[in-house]
Residue, then its C-alpha position, 0 to 999 in steps of 0.5 A: m877670541l879671534f886672534a889665535p885662530l887668525a894667527l894660526s891661519a897666517a902661519l899656515v898659509l906662510a907654510t903652504i906657501v912655503i911648500q909651493i915655492v919649495g914643491l914648483v922649484v924642484l920640479i924646475w930643476i927635475m925638469r931643467r935637468r932632465a931637458s938635456r936628455f930629450a933631443g927637442f922634446s921631439y918625441v910624443i911619449q917624451q912631453l907626455g912623460v913631463i906633464l905627466a911628472v908636473v902633473m904628480g908633482l903638483f898633486l904631491i905639494h897640493a897632497f902636503q898641503i893639504w896634509l898639513y891641515a888636516a894634522v892641525y885640525l887633527a892636533l886641536n881636537e876637533f876629530e877624533s879621526f886622520e881621515a876625518a880630519l884629512y876628508f874634511s881639508t881635502s874638501s876644505f882646500t877644494t873648496v868643495g866643502y861638502g857639508e857632512i862635516f864641519i867644524e862647530s868651534r872658535w877654529r872653524i875661520v881657519a876651515a875659510i881662511q884653508s878655502a881662499n888659500g887652496f883656492l889661490l893655491l891651486g891657482w897657482s899651480t894651474i899658471f904653473l902647469l900651462s906655462v910647461l905646456t907653453r913652453l913644450r909648445s915652443v921647444e917643440i917648435d924651435w927644434l922643428e924651424s931648426r930642421l927644416e928650412p930657414e927660408l920657409f920660415n922667413h918667408q912666412r914670417g915675411e909675409k905676415d909682418k906686410p901689411 
């Protein structure tokens, strides 16, 4: 009796991982296409735009993943409305689990696995966002170094490297 819920959970986890990978590849592709238009990401507004686009892109990726689970819950007749299924899916995915709406059937293991899946996917997105922010800072520093006196940076690096 547990085989069907576990098989469904495995399929959903695989689907959400594919959505995550495709979504991140699209975000990276968009950032690479737009990167040449920014002068070293030197303008604060441009940096904010990149950060906003990445955050909204990540939010959209997770929305697809949450809606996928909600559609499955609705197809399993676990909820009477899509709104209830979406609410349950969102609270499960984000590991909040409010508790006023729950599954009483054999499919509840799917919700438990969705929570673990959401936890990992949200962590993955957090790491991606952090890497984007780090890269923005790195590009900005490289751009600044290329416009200032090279001896200034080489001298400071040399002093830091000495024991």
